[in-house]
Backbone and ligand atoms as CSV (ligand in chain L), in Angstrom:
chain,resi,resn,atom,element,x,y,z
A,1,MET,N,N,-80.944,-52.578,-76.868
A,1,MET,CA,C,-80.363,-53.255,-75.670
A,1,MET,C,C,-79.100,-54.062,-76.091
A,2,LYS,N,N,-77.970,-53.778,-75.366
A,2,LYS,CA,C,-76.764,-54.507,-75.756
A,2,LYS,C,C,-76.827,-55.868,-75.289
A,3,VAL,N,N,-76.384,-56.833,-76.147
A,3,VAL,CA,C,-76.354,-58.235,-75.629
A,3,VAL,C,C,-74.940,-58.598,-75.213
A,4,ARG,N,N,-74.829,-59.000,-73.986
A,4,ARG,CA,C,-73.633,-59.467,-73.465
A,4,ARG,C,C,-73.599,-61.000,-73.297
A,5,ALA,N,N,-72.445,-61.585,-73.775
A,5,ALA,CA,C,-72.403,-63.158,-73.774
A,5,ALA,C,C,-71.205,-63.482,-72.899
A,6,VAL,N,N,-71.369,-64.605,-72.309
A,6,VAL,CA,C,-70.256,-65.251,-71.599
A,6,VAL,C,C,-69.713,-66.378,-72.393
A,7,TYR,N,N,-68.435,-66.572,-72.512
A,7,TYR,CA,C,-67.824,-67.699,-73.115
A,7,TYR,C,C,-67.029,-68.324,-72.031
A,8,PRO,N,N,-67.591,-69.371,-71.298
A,8,PRO,CA,C,-66.846,-69.948,-70.199
A,8,PRO,C,C,-66.013,-71.211,-70.577
A,9,GLY,N,N,-65.096,-71.478,-69.807
A,9,GLY,CA,C,-64.247,-72.609,-70.055
A,9,GLY,C,C,-63.130,-72.797,-69.087
A,10,SER,N,N,-62.443,-73.953,-69.141
A,10,SER,CA,C,-61.244,-74.135,-68.373
A,10,SER,C,C,-60.028,-73.388,-68.933
A,11,PHE,N,N,-59.863,-73.305,-70.228
A,11,PHE,CA,C,-58.858,-72.576,-70.966
A,11,PHE,C,C,-57.480,-72.815,-70.352
A,12,ASP,N,N,-57.199,-74.208,-70.292
A,12,ASP,CA,C,-55.985,-74.640,-69.593
A,12,ASP,C,C,-54.930,-75.295,-70.571
A,13,PRO,N,N,-54.402,-74.610,-71.473
A,13,PRO,CA,C,-54.438,-73.268,-71.791
A,13,PRO,C,C,-55.438,-72.908,-72.969
A,14,ILE,N,N,-55.575,-71.571,-73.227
A,14,ILE,CA,C,-56.388,-71.220,-74.389
A,14,ILE,C,C,-55.690,-71.588,-75.651
A,15,THR,N,N,-56.491,-72.050,-76.616
A,15,THR,CA,C,-55.940,-72.549,-77.988
A,15,THR,C,C,-56.401,-71.637,-79.056
A,16,ASN,N,N,-55.841,-71.847,-80.226
A,16,ASN,CA,C,-56.378,-71.091,-81.404
A,16,ASN,C,C,-57.813,-71.482,-81.636
A,17,GLY,N,N,-58.277,-72.624,-81.269
A,17,GLY,CA,C,-59.674,-73.017,-81.495
A,17,GLY,C,C,-60.602,-72.127,-80.604
A,18,HIS,N,N,-60.101,-71.924,-79.333
A,18,HIS,CA,C,-60.928,-71.070,-78.459
A,18,HIS,C,C,-60.957,-69.627,-78.955
A,19,ILE,N,N,-59.757,-69.169,-79.406
A,19,ILE,CA,C,-59.648,-67.835,-79.978
A,19,ILE,C,C,-60.569,-67.617,-81.104
A,20,TYR,N,N,-60.720,-68.607,-82.033
A,20,TYR,CA,C,-61.560,-68.536,-83.154
A,20,TYR,C,C,-63.079,-68.427,-82.702
A,21,ILE,N,N,-63.437,-69.168,-81.759
A,21,ILE,CA,C,-64.763,-69.148,-81.183
A,21,ILE,C,C,-65.025,-67.768,-80.619
A,22,ALA,N,N,-64.151,-67.308,-79.788
A,22,ALA,CA,C,-64.354,-65.986,-79.145
A,22,ALA,C,C,-64.433,-64.855,-80.134
A,23,GLU,N,N,-63.573,-64.843,-81.186
A,23,GLU,CA,C,-63.690,-63.795,-82.257
A,23,GLU,C,C,-64.997,-63.811,-82.991
A,24,ARG,N,N,-65.464,-65.147,-83.263
A,24,ARG,CA,C,-66.805,-65.284,-83.961
A,24,ARG,C,C,-67.926,-64.770,-83.057
A,25,ALA,N,N,-67.850,-64.999,-81.821
A,25,ALA,CA,C,-68.931,-64.478,-80.806
A,25,ALA,C,C,-68.810,-62.984,-80.853
A,26,ALA,N,N,-67.535,-62.447,-80.723
A,26,ALA,CA,C,-67.507,-60.964,-80.663
A,26,ALA,C,C,-67.982,-60.291,-81.944
A,27,ALA,N,N,-68.109,-60.941,-82.958
A,27,ALA,CA,C,-68.499,-60.313,-84.235
A,27,ALA,C,C,-70.025,-60.339,-84.225
A,28,VAL,N,N,-70.658,-61.073,-83.374
A,28,VAL,CA,C,-72.175,-61.164,-83.275
A,28,VAL,C,C,-72.743,-60.485,-82.080
A,29,PHE,N,N,-72.114,-60.621,-80.929
A,29,PHE,CA,C,-72.668,-59.969,-79.735
A,29,PHE,C,C,-71.897,-58.746,-79.401
A,30,ASP,N,N,-72.604,-57.852,-78.621
A,30,ASP,CA,C,-71.989,-56.555,-78.355
A,30,ASP,C,C,-70.764,-56.746,-77.466
A,31,GLU,N,N,-70.913,-57.510,-76.387
A,31,GLU,CA,C,-69.775,-57.696,-75.460
A,31,GLU,C,C,-69.636,-59.229,-75.206
A,32,VAL,N,N,-68.377,-59.695,-75.134
A,32,VAL,CA,C,-68.148,-61.097,-74.806
A,32,VAL,C,C,-67.158,-61.186,-73.635
A,33,ILE,N,N,-67.556,-61.917,-72.595
A,33,ILE,CA,C,-66.650,-62.155,-71.543
A,33,ILE,C,C,-66.155,-63.544,-71.584
A,34,VAL,N,N,-64.801,-63.634,-71.888
A,34,VAL,CA,C,-64.198,-65.018,-71.912
A,34,VAL,C,C,-63.841,-65.174,-70.399
A,35,SER,N,N,-64.537,-66.265,-69.804
A,35,SER,CA,C,-64.416,-66.437,-68.309
A,35,SER,C,C,-63.853,-67.719,-68.023
A,36,VAL,N,N,-62.727,-67.717,-67.223
A,36,VAL,CA,C,-61.965,-68.891,-66.847
A,36,VAL,C,C,-62.580,-69.508,-65.537
A,37,LEU,N,N,-62.854,-70.802,-65.591
A,37,LEU,CA,C,-63.395,-71.394,-64.463
A,37,LEU,C,C,-62.355,-71.536,-63.391
A,38,VAL,N,N,-62.698,-71.192,-62.190
A,38,VAL,CA,C,-61.813,-71.481,-60.958
A,38,VAL,C,C,-62.445,-72.733,-60.358
A,39,ASN,N,N,-61.730,-73.833,-60.585
A,39,ASN,CA,C,-62.370,-75.132,-60.017
A,39,ASN,C,C,-61.273,-75.800,-59.230
A,40,SER,N,N,-61.458,-75.719,-57.884
A,40,SER,CA,C,-60.389,-76.243,-57.045
A,40,SER,C,C,-60.427,-77.805,-57.007
A,41,ASN,N,N,-61.560,-78.430,-57.474
A,41,ASN,CA,C,-61.647,-79.931,-57.503
A,41,ASN,C,C,-60.891,-80.434,-58.783
A,42,LYS,N,N,-60.631,-79.633,-59.791
A,42,LYS,CA,C,-60.037,-80.127,-60.980
A,42,LYS,C,C,-58.498,-79.566,-60.909
A,43,LYS,N,N,-57.617,-80.492,-61.100
A,43,LYS,CA,C,-56.269,-80.104,-61.099
A,43,LYS,C,C,-55.890,-79.438,-62.459
A,44,SER,N,N,-55.453,-78.285,-62.413
A,44,SER,CA,C,-55.158,-77.545,-63.722
A,44,SER,C,C,-53.640,-77.421,-63.797
A,45,THR,N,N,-53.142,-77.393,-65.091
A,45,THR,CA,C,-51.770,-77.158,-65.399
A,45,THR,C,C,-51.306,-75.704,-65.021
A,46,PHE,N,N,-52.162,-74.796,-65.439
A,46,PHE,CA,C,-51.798,-73.398,-65.236
A,46,PHE,C,C,-52.787,-72.834,-64.126
A,47,SER,N,N,-52.252,-71.858,-63.303
A,47,SER,CA,C,-53.162,-71.204,-62.385
A,47,SER,C,C,-54.120,-70.396,-63.094
A,48,VAL,N,N,-55.257,-69.985,-62.250
A,48,VAL,CA,C,-56.206,-69.088,-62.897
A,48,VAL,C,C,-55.573,-67.854,-63.405
A,49,SER,N,N,-54.733,-67.269,-62.642
A,49,SER,CA,C,-54.144,-65.961,-63.104
A,49,SER,C,C,-53.292,-66.151,-64.333
A,50,GLU,N,N,-52.679,-67.282,-64.489
A,50,GLU,CA,C,-51.822,-67.548,-65.695
A,50,GLU,C,C,-52.787,-67.739,-66.913
A,51,ARG,N,N,-53.853,-68.511,-66.657
A,51,ARG,CA,C,-54.825,-68.746,-67.796
A,51,ARG,C,C,-55.489,-67.467,-68.221
A,52,CYS,N,N,-55.794,-66.567,-67.254
A,52,CYS,CA,C,-56.376,-65.251,-67.576
A,52,CYS,C,C,-55.338,-64.405,-68.348
A,53,ALA,N,N,-54.132,-64.496,-67.883
A,53,ALA,CA,C,-53.190,-63.618,-68.483
A,53,ALA,C,C,-52.896,-64.063,-69.977
A,54,MET,N,N,-52.878,-65.349,-70.195
A,54,MET,CA,C,-52.567,-65.861,-71.537
A,54,MET,C,C,-53.832,-65.443,-72.514
A,55,ALA,N,N,-55.065,-65.623,-71.936
A,55,ALA,CA,C,-56.288,-65.294,-72.753
A,55,ALA,C,C,-56.307,-63.808,-72.994
A,56,ARG,N,N,-55.981,-62.982,-72.079
A,56,ARG,CA,C,-55.922,-61.514,-72.194
A,56,ARG,C,C,-54.928,-61.076,-73.307
A,57,GLU,N,N,-53.832,-61.691,-73.253
A,57,GLU,CA,C,-52.822,-61.380,-74.264
A,57,GLU,C,C,-53.296,-61.791,-75.753
A,58,ALA,N,N,-53.836,-63.035,-75.720
A,58,ALA,CA,C,-54.184,-63.644,-77.001
A,58,ALA,C,C,-55.391,-62.957,-77.681
A,59,LEU,N,N,-56.282,-62.307,-76.850
A,59,LEU,CA,C,-57.471,-61.745,-77.225
A,59,LEU,C,C,-57.434,-60.252,-77.222
A,60,GLY,N,N,-56.296,-59.702,-76.893
A,60,GLY,CA,C,-56.114,-58.147,-76.755
A,60,GLY,C,C,-56.599,-57.436,-77.993
A,61,HIS,N,N,-56.552,-58.043,-79.079
A,61,HIS,CA,C,-56.903,-57.397,-80.346
A,61,HIS,C,C,-58.318,-57.170,-80.632
A,62,VAL,N,N,-59.177,-57.902,-79.769
A,62,VAL,CA,C,-60.577,-57.766,-80.089
A,62,VAL,C,C,-61.196,-56.776,-78.862
A,63,LYS,N,N,-61.642,-55.635,-79.354
A,63,LYS,CA,C,-61.993,-54.615,-78.367
A,63,LYS,C,C,-63.195,-54.942,-77.501
A,64,ASN,N,N,-64.158,-55.792,-78.006
A,64,ASN,CA,C,-65.360,-56.083,-77.204
A,64,ASN,C,C,-65.288,-57.360,-76.504
A,65,ILE,N,N,-64.065,-57.803,-76.235
A,65,ILE,CA,C,-63.828,-59.001,-75.365
A,65,ILE,C,C,-63.161,-58.561,-74.128
A,66,LYS,N,N,-63.765,-59.083,-72.982
A,66,LYS,CA,C,-62.898,-58.909,-71.739
A,66,LYS,C,C,-62.679,-60.341,-71.119
A,67,VAL,N,N,-61.675,-60.445,-70.374
A,67,VAL,CA,C,-61.311,-61.736,-69.780
A,67,VAL,C,C,-61.466,-61.561,-68.261
A,68,ASP,N,N,-62.139,-62.712,-67.787
A,68,ASP,CA,C,-62.493,-62.659,-66.252
A,68,ASP,C,C,-62.314,-64.086,-65.777
A,69,ASN,N,N,-62.664,-64.265,-64.449
A,69,ASN,CA,C,-62.814,-65.736,-63.993
A,69,ASN,C,C,-63.961,-65.814,-63.174
A,70,PHE,N,N,-64.438,-67.046,-62.951
A,70,PHE,CA,C,-65.636,-67.194,-62.060
A,70,PHE,C,C,-65.552,-68.510,-61.361
A,71,ASN,N,N,-66.334,-68.581,-60.236
A,71,ASN,CA,C,-66.418,-69.674,-59.361
A,71,ASN,C,C,-67.857,-70.006,-59.218
A,72,GLY,N,N,-68.198,-71.235,-58.999
A,72,GLY,CA,C,-69.618,-71.570,-58.597
A,72,GLY,C,C,-70.334,-71.782,-60.026
A,73,LEU,N,N,-71.665,-71.647,-59.907
A,73,LEU,CA,C,-72.575,-71.946,-60.992
A,73,LEU,C,C,-72.431,-70.896,-62.101
A,74,LEU,N,N,-72.288,-71.377,-63.332
A,74,LEU,CA,C,-72.190,-70.475,-64.501
A,74,LEU,C,C,-73.371,-69.521,-64.608
A,75,ILE,N,N,-74.560,-70.086,-64.352
A,75,ILE,CA,C,-75.744,-69.181,-64.608
A,75,ILE,C,C,-75.794,-68.111,-63.551
A,76,ASP,N,N,-75.291,-68.337,-62.274
A,76,ASP,CA,C,-75.227,-67.231,-61.259
A,76,ASP,C,C,-74.238,-66.221,-61.722
A,77,TYR,N,N,-73.078,-66.582,-62.271
A,77,TYR,CA,C,-72.143,-65.686,-62.673
A,77,TYR,C,C,-72.662,-64.840,-63.846
A,78,ALA,N,N,-73.338,-65.476,-64.787
A,78,ALA,CA,C,-73.941,-64.868,-66.018
A,78,ALA,C,C,-74.889,-63.753,-65.485
A,79,ARG,N,N,-75.687,-64.060,-64.520
A,79,ARG,CA,C,-76.647,-63.150,-64.012
A,79,ARG,C,C,-75.950,-61.941,-63.393
A,80,ARG,N,N,-74.939,-62.155,-62.592
A,80,ARG,CA,C,-74.168,-61.133,-61.879
A,80,ARG,C,C,-73.609,-60.215,-62.926
A,81,GLU,N,N,-73.219,-60.732,-64.040
A,81,GLU,CA,C,-72.553,-59.963,-65.111
A,81,GLU,C,C,-73.493,-59.389,-66.140
A,82,ASN,N,N,-74.855,-59.565,-65.795
A,82,ASN,CA,C,-75.956,-59.173,-66.743
A,82,ASN,C,C,-75.655,-59.694,-68.217
A,83,ALA,N,N,-75.310,-60.948,-68.219
A,83,ALA,CA,C,-75.148,-61.594,-69.534
A,83,ALA,C,C,-76.326,-62.586,-69.741
A,84,ASN,N,N,-76.920,-62.525,-70.933
A,84,ASN,CA,C,-78.048,-63.470,-71.170
A,84,ASN,C,C,-77.768,-64.517,-72.219
A,85,VAL,N,N,-76.521,-64.585,-72.530
A,85,VAL,CA,C,-76.106,-65.591,-73.528
A,85,VAL,C,C,-74.898,-66.301,-73.069
A,86,ILE,N,N,-74.854,-67.557,-73.309
A,86,ILE,CA,C,-73.660,-68.470,-72.993
A,86,ILE,C,C,-73.174,-69.014,-74.350
A,87,ILE,N,N,-71.940,-68.819,-74.542
A,87,ILE,CA,C,-71.274,-69.311,-75.868
A,87,ILE,C,C,-70.587,-70.550,-75.595
A,88,ARG,N,N,-70.772,-71.587,-76.484
A,88,ARG,CA,C,-69.896,-72.815,-76.397
A,88,ARG,C,C,-69.524,-73.191,-77.711
A,89,GLY,N,N,-68.289,-73.717,-77.887
A,89,GLY,CA,C,-67.855,-74.138,-79.237
A,89,GLY,C,C,-68.149,-75.597,-79.373
A,90,LEU,N,N,-68.319,-76.030,-80.629
A,90,LEU,CA,C,-68.578,-77.406,-80.909
A,90,LEU,C,C,-67.549,-77.824,-82.005
A,91,ARG,N,N,-66.687,-78.960,-81.635
A,91,ARG,CA,C,-65.748,-79.374,-82.675
A,91,ARG,C,C,-66.282,-80.587,-83.404
A,92,ALA,N,N,-66.882,-81.496,-82.714
A,92,ALA,CA,C,-67.247,-82.746,-83.310
A,92,ALA,C,C,-68.537,-83.265,-82.610
A,93,MET,N,N,-69.061,-84.348,-83.184
A,93,MET,CA,C,-70.174,-84.990,-82.573
A,93,MET,C,C,-69.852,-85.438,-81.121
A,94,SER,N,N,-68.688,-85.808,-80.912
A,94,SER,CA,C,-68.305,-86.284,-79.578
A,94,SER,C,C,-68.484,-85.154,-78.418
A,95,ASP,N,N,-68.406,-83.925,-78.888
A,95,ASP,CA,C,-68.675,-82.836,-77.910
A,95,ASP,C,C,-70.198,-82.706,-77.576
A,96,PHE,N,N,-70.959,-83.112,-78.567
A,96,PHE,CA,C,-72.349,-82.759,-78.573
A,96,PHE,C,C,-73.163,-83.269,-77.351
A,97,GLU,N,N,-72.889,-84.518,-76.954
A,97,GLU,CA,C,-73.698,-85.123,-75.808
A,97,GLU,C,C,-73.412,-84.244,-74.524
A,98,TYR,N,N,-72.271,-83.983,-74.141
A,98,TYR,CA,C,-71.984,-83.237,-73.021
A,98,TYR,C,C,-72.468,-81.879,-73.011
A,99,GLU,N,N,-72.270,-81.178,-74.250
A,99,GLU,CA,C,-72.748,-79.864,-74.455
A,99,GLU,C,C,-74.296,-79.749,-74.391
A,100,PHE,N,N,-74.898,-80.707,-74.972
A,100,PHE,CA,C,-76.429,-80.829,-75.029
A,100,PHE,C,C,-76.976,-80.885,-73.610
A,101,GLN,N,N,-76.429,-81.717,-72.817
A,101,GLN,CA,C,-76.768,-81.920,-71.341
A,101,GLN,C,C,-76.516,-80.623,-70.661
A,102,MET,N,N,-75.393,-79.969,-70.746
A,102,MET,CA,C,-75.132,-78.864,-70.080
A,102,MET,C,C,-76.043,-77.674,-70.456
A,103,ALA,N,N,-76.299,-77.581,-71.735
A,103,ALA,CA,C,-77.230,-76.447,-72.262
A,103,ALA,C,C,-78.620,-76.703,-71.667
A,104,LEU,N,N,-79.134,-77.958,-71.588
A,104,LEU,CA,C,-80.413,-78.196,-71.104
A,104,LEU,C,C,-80.530,-77.969,-69.560
A,105,MET,N,N,-79.345,-78.351,-68.871
A,105,MET,CA,C,-79.424,-78.126,-67.409
A,105,MET,C,C,-79.415,-76.663,-67.127
A,106,ASN,N,N,-78.541,-75.914,-67.878
A,106,ASN,CA,C,-78.509,-74.471,-67.630
A,106,ASN,C,C,-79.876,-73.779,-67.975
A,107,ARG,N,N,-80.473,-74.306,-69.033
A,107,ARG,CA,C,-81.793,-73.746,-69.418
A,107,ARG,C,C,-82.909,-74.040,-68.354
A,108,LYS,N,N,-82.762,-75.182,-67.788
A,108,LYS,CA,C,-83.698,-75.502,-66.610
A,108,LYS,C,C,-83.484,-74.651,-65.422
A,109,LEU,N,N,-82.224,-74.287,-65.207
A,109,LEU,CA,C,-81.882,-73.463,-63.946
A,109,LEU,C,C,-82.186,-72.006,-64.296
A,110,ALA,N,N,-81.995,-71.610,-65.530
A,110,ALA,CA,C,-82.123,-70.226,-65.929
A,110,ALA,C,C,-82.689,-70.062,-67.366
A,111,PRO,N,N,-84.102,-70.085,-67.410
A,111,PRO,CA,C,-84.668,-70.087,-68.744
A,111,PRO,C,C,-84.493,-68.811,-69.502
A,112,ASP,N,N,-84.055,-67.787,-68.730
A,112,ASP,CA,C,-83.858,-66.524,-69.456
A,112,ASP,C,C,-82.409,-66.338,-70.091
A,113,ILE,N,N,-81.633,-67.429,-69.886
A,113,ILE,CA,C,-80.255,-67.308,-70.372
A,113,ILE,C,C,-80.222,-68.385,-71.561
A,114,GLU,N,N,-79.754,-67.898,-72.725
A,114,GLU,CA,C,-79.764,-68.800,-73.900
A,114,GLU,C,C,-78.274,-69.372,-74.201
A,115,THR,N,N,-78.148,-70.577,-74.560
A,115,THR,CA,C,-76.877,-71.141,-74.952
A,115,THR,C,C,-76.689,-71.055,-76.489
A,116,PHE,N,N,-75.734,-70.479,-76.969
A,116,PHE,CA,C,-75.477,-70.426,-78.391
A,116,PHE,C,C,-74.241,-71.166,-78.703
A,117,PHE,N,N,-74.310,-72.061,-79.726
A,117,PHE,CA,C,-73.235,-72.905,-80.152
A,117,PHE,C,C,-72.562,-72.321,-81.353
A,118,ILE,N,N,-71.275,-72.262,-81.385
A,118,ILE,CA,C,-70.538,-71.927,-82.640
A,118,ILE,C,C,-69.760,-73.088,-83.011
A,119,VAL,N,N,-69.854,-73.505,-84.326
A,119,VAL,CA,C,-69.115,-74.627,-84.811
A,119,VAL,C,C,-67.671,-74.177,-85.237
A,120,THR,N,N,-66.786,-74.982,-84.856
A,120,THR,CA,C,-65.331,-74.529,-85.090
A,120,THR,C,C,-65.025,-74.724,-86.469
A,121,ASP,N,N,-63.811,-74.119,-86.907
A,121,ASP,CA,C,-63.291,-74.345,-88.240
A,121,ASP,C,C,-62.741,-75.758,-88.222
A,122,PRO,N,N,-62.933,-76.492,-89.354
A,122,PRO,CA,C,-62.348,-77.942,-89.360
A,122,PRO,C,C,-60.843,-77.931,-88.940
A,123,LYS,N,N,-60.105,-76.906,-89.239
A,123,LYS,CA,C,-58.634,-76.977,-88.962
A,123,LYS,C,C,-58.466,-77.049,-87.472
A,124,TYR,N,N,-59.498,-76.734,-86.577
A,124,TYR,CA,C,-59.345,-76.758,-85.188
A,124,TYR,C,C,-60.061,-78.032,-84.593
A,125,SER,N,N,-60.721,-78.823,-85.383
A,125,SER,CA,C,-61.706,-79.801,-84.917
A,125,SER,C,C,-60.956,-80.766,-83.895
A,126,TYR,N,N,-59.651,-81.014,-84.116
A,126,TYR,CA,C,-58.922,-81.966,-83.274
A,126,TYR,C,C,-58.159,-81.304,-82.119
A,127,VAL,N,N,-58.341,-79.973,-82.049
A,127,VAL,CA,C,-57.483,-79.315,-81.060
A,127,VAL,C,C,-58.195,-79.208,-79.668
A,128,SER,N,N,-57.522,-79.655,-78.632
A,128,SER,CA,C,-58.031,-79.499,-77.244
A,128,SER,C,C,-56.828,-79.110,-76.378
A,129,SER,N,N,-57.200,-78.403,-75.218
A,129,SER,CA,C,-56.166,-78.085,-74.290
A,129,SER,C,C,-55.389,-79.277,-73.795
A,130,SER,N,N,-56.216,-80.291,-73.443
A,130,SER,CA,C,-55.507,-81.517,-72.919
A,130,SER,C,C,-54.595,-82.226,-73.868
A,131,SER,N,N,-54.950,-82.289,-75.149
A,131,SER,CA,C,-54.075,-82.910,-76.192
A,131,SER,C,C,-52.772,-82.000,-76.349
A,132,ILE,N,N,-52.984,-80.683,-76.314
A,132,ILE,CA,C,-51.933,-79.775,-76.459
A,132,ILE,C,C,-50.889,-79.979,-75.313
A,133,ARG,N,N,-51.397,-80.077,-74.129
A,133,ARG,CA,C,-50.507,-80.335,-73.055
A,133,ARG,C,C,-49.723,-81.570,-73.105
A,134,GLU,N,N,-50.437,-82.679,-73.508
A,134,GLU,CA,C,-49.762,-83.916,-73.633
A,134,GLU,C,C,-48.765,-84.023,-74.759
A,135,ILE,N,N,-49.199,-83.485,-75.952
A,135,ILE,CA,C,-48.280,-83.465,-77.092
A,135,ILE,C,C,-47.060,-82.743,-76.709
A,136,PHE,N,N,-47.189,-81.541,-76.177
A,136,PHE,CA,C,-46.078,-80.693,-75.828
A,136,PHE,C,C,-45.165,-81.346,-74.892
A,137,SER,N,N,-45.745,-81.896,-73.865
A,137,SER,CA,C,-44.890,-82.541,-72.743
A,137,SER,C,C,-44.062,-83.591,-73.300
A,138,PHE,N,N,-44.437,-84.301,-74.419
A,138,PHE,CA,C,-43.623,-85.358,-75.083
A,138,PHE,C,C,-42.846,-84.862,-76.185
A,139,GLY,N,N,-42.701,-83.568,-76.401
A,139,GLY,CA,C,-41.886,-82.887,-77.417
A,139,GLY,C,C,-42.475,-82.814,-78.791
A,140,GLY,N,N,-43.833,-83.044,-78.959
A,140,GLY,CA,C,-44.474,-82.902,-80.210
A,140,GLY,C,C,-44.666,-81.502,-80.597
A,141,SER,N,N,-44.876,-81.137,-81.863
A,141,SER,CA,C,-45.009,-79.720,-82.328
A,141,SER,C,C,-46.472,-79.194,-82.347
A,142,ILE,N,N,-46.685,-78.153,-81.623
A,142,ILE,CA,C,-48.151,-77.725,-81.490
A,142,ILE,C,C,-48.134,-76.183,-81.764
A,143,GLU,N,N,-47.058,-75.686,-82.355
A,143,GLU,CA,C,-46.916,-74.265,-82.473
A,143,GLU,C,C,-48.077,-73.669,-83.298
A,144,GLU,N,N,-48.621,-74.442,-84.259
A,144,GLU,CA,C,-49.533,-73.835,-85.220
A,144,GLU,C,C,-50.923,-73.691,-84.549
A,145,VAL,N,N,-51.149,-74.383,-83.381
A,145,VAL,CA,C,-52.498,-74.402,-82.803
A,145,VAL,C,C,-52.639,-73.638,-81.548
A,146,VAL,N,N,-51.630,-72.945,-81.111
A,146,VAL,CA,C,-51.736,-72.172,-79.883
A,146,VAL,C,C,-51.132,-70.744,-80.203
A,147,PRO,N,N,-51.630,-69.697,-79.522
A,147,PRO,CA,C,-50.966,-68.391,-79.684
A,147,PRO,C,C,-49.625,-68.311,-79.156
A,148,PRO,N,N,-48.771,-67.380,-79.638
A,148,PRO,CA,C,-47.331,-67.383,-79.184
A,148,PRO,C,C,-47.136,-67.277,-77.645
A,149,ILE,N,N,-47.944,-66.561,-77.031
A,149,ILE,CA,C,-47.855,-66.443,-75.570
A,149,ILE,C,C,-47.989,-67.886,-74.859
A,150,VAL,N,N,-48.968,-68.686,-75.399
A,150,VAL,CA,C,-49.190,-69.928,-74.826
A,150,VAL,C,C,-48.030,-70.882,-75.105
A,151,TYR,N,N,-47.449,-70.709,-76.352
A,151,TYR,CA,C,-46.362,-71.608,-76.681
A,151,TYR,C,C,-45.234,-71.306,-75.776
A,152,SER,N,N,-44.921,-69.969,-75.472
A,152,SER,CA,C,-43.773,-69.716,-74.576
A,152,SER,C,C,-44.066,-70.032,-73.157
A,153,LYS,N,N,-45.399,-69.999,-72.687
A,153,LYS,CA,C,-45.699,-70.377,-71.305
A,153,LYS,C,C,-45.635,-71.948,-71.185
A,154,LEU,N,N,-45.920,-72.719,-72.310
A,154,LEU,CA,C,-45.748,-74.117,-72.289
A,154,LEU,C,C,-44.232,-74.505,-72.171
A,155,GLN,N,N,-43.439,-73.816,-72.940
A,155,GLN,CA,C,-41.973,-74.037,-72.981
A,155,GLN,C,C,-41.472,-73.821,-71.503
A,156,GLU,N,N,-41.933,-72.770,-70.904
A,156,GLU,CA,C,-41.470,-72.335,-69.492
A,156,GLU,C,C,-41.976,-73.517,-68.542
A,157,HIS,N,N,-43.188,-73.873,-68.706
A,157,HIS,CA,C,-43.782,-74.937,-67.770
A,157,HIS,C,C,-43.113,-76.251,-67.861
A,158,PHE,N,N,-42.913,-76.665,-69.088
A,158,PHE,CA,C,-42.303,-78.034,-69.301
A,158,PHE,C,C,-40.793,-77.915,-69.518
A,159,LYS,N,N,-40.271,-76.722,-69.306
A,159,LYS,CA,C,-38.826,-76.524,-69.369
A,159,LYS,C,C,-38.129,-77.095,-70.700
A,160,LYS,N,N,-38.695,-76.820,-71.799
A,160,LYS,CA,C,-38.174,-77.312,-73.116
A,160,LYS,C,C,-37.101,-76.324,-73.613
L,1,PNS,O1,O,-63.677,-75.869,-71.029
L,1,PNS,P1,P,-64.577,-76.766,-70.183
L,1,PNS,O2,O,-63.896,-77.485,-69.108
L,1,PNS,O3,O,-65.316,-77.781,-71.150
L,1,PNS,O4,O,-65.667,-75.843,-69.601
L,1,PNS,C1,C,-66.744,-76.416,-68.766
L,1,PNS,C2,C,-67.536,-75.355,-68.146
L,1,PNS,C3,C,-66.629,-74.286,-67.303
L,1,PNS,C4,C,-68.432,-74.514,-69.050
L,1,PNS,C5,C,-68.485,-75.965,-67.003
L,1,PNS,O5,O,-67.774,-76.890,-66.205
L,1,PNS,C6,C,-69.185,-74.981,-66.071
L,1,PNS,O6,O,-69.960,-74.246,-66.448
L,1,PNS,N1,N,-68.875,-75.072,-64.803
L,1,PNS,C7,C,-69.334,-74.175,-63.748
L,1,PNS,C8,C,-70.354,-74.954,-62.841
L,1,PNS,C9,C,-71.685,-75.130,-63.417
L,1,PNS,O7,O,-72.371,-74.123,-63.681
L,1,PNS,N2,N,-72.060,-76.322,-63.560
L,1,PNS,C10,C,-73.291,-76.702,-64.174
L,1,PNS,C11,C,-73.272,-76.870,-65.583
L,1,PNS,S1,S,-74.649,-77.792,-66.088
């Protein structure tokens, strides 16, 4: 039986840290869906279609990854997609509390869906989409931690 995994997130924008986790997941699971959350309550810098387009370009080299978006509960989406694994990346202990709570809640809602954590490479341990947006908006250098498509979209967005 093929194992299909969902790697959900805001991906606003996707970073090299996310790409690293997606590649590692794709090396273990048959299919990985990198799925961008459509959350109208949370103000995002990039639209869902922009976030998906960046992720698609950045992950185009991995054959068993597809990029999609979802609305509503993650476990409902995973079921619709016949995915029984959720992937989340862990950077530091500070991620753990939130991730632990989310994994337990998802398990309570859907005991048949497993959450797998992949620990990041130390070189990405400090990388987050929010810090990238902030650093870039103030003129800091972030070229090494985002894929080229994201760098050019950030330049376009912040008109640098
Ligand atoms: O990249 P993020 O913002 O840390 O990702 C968070 C995400 C998208 C995984 C989480 O907010 C989520 O799953 N949202 C969908 C709604 C849902 O299922 N909530 C219950 C989680 S316990």
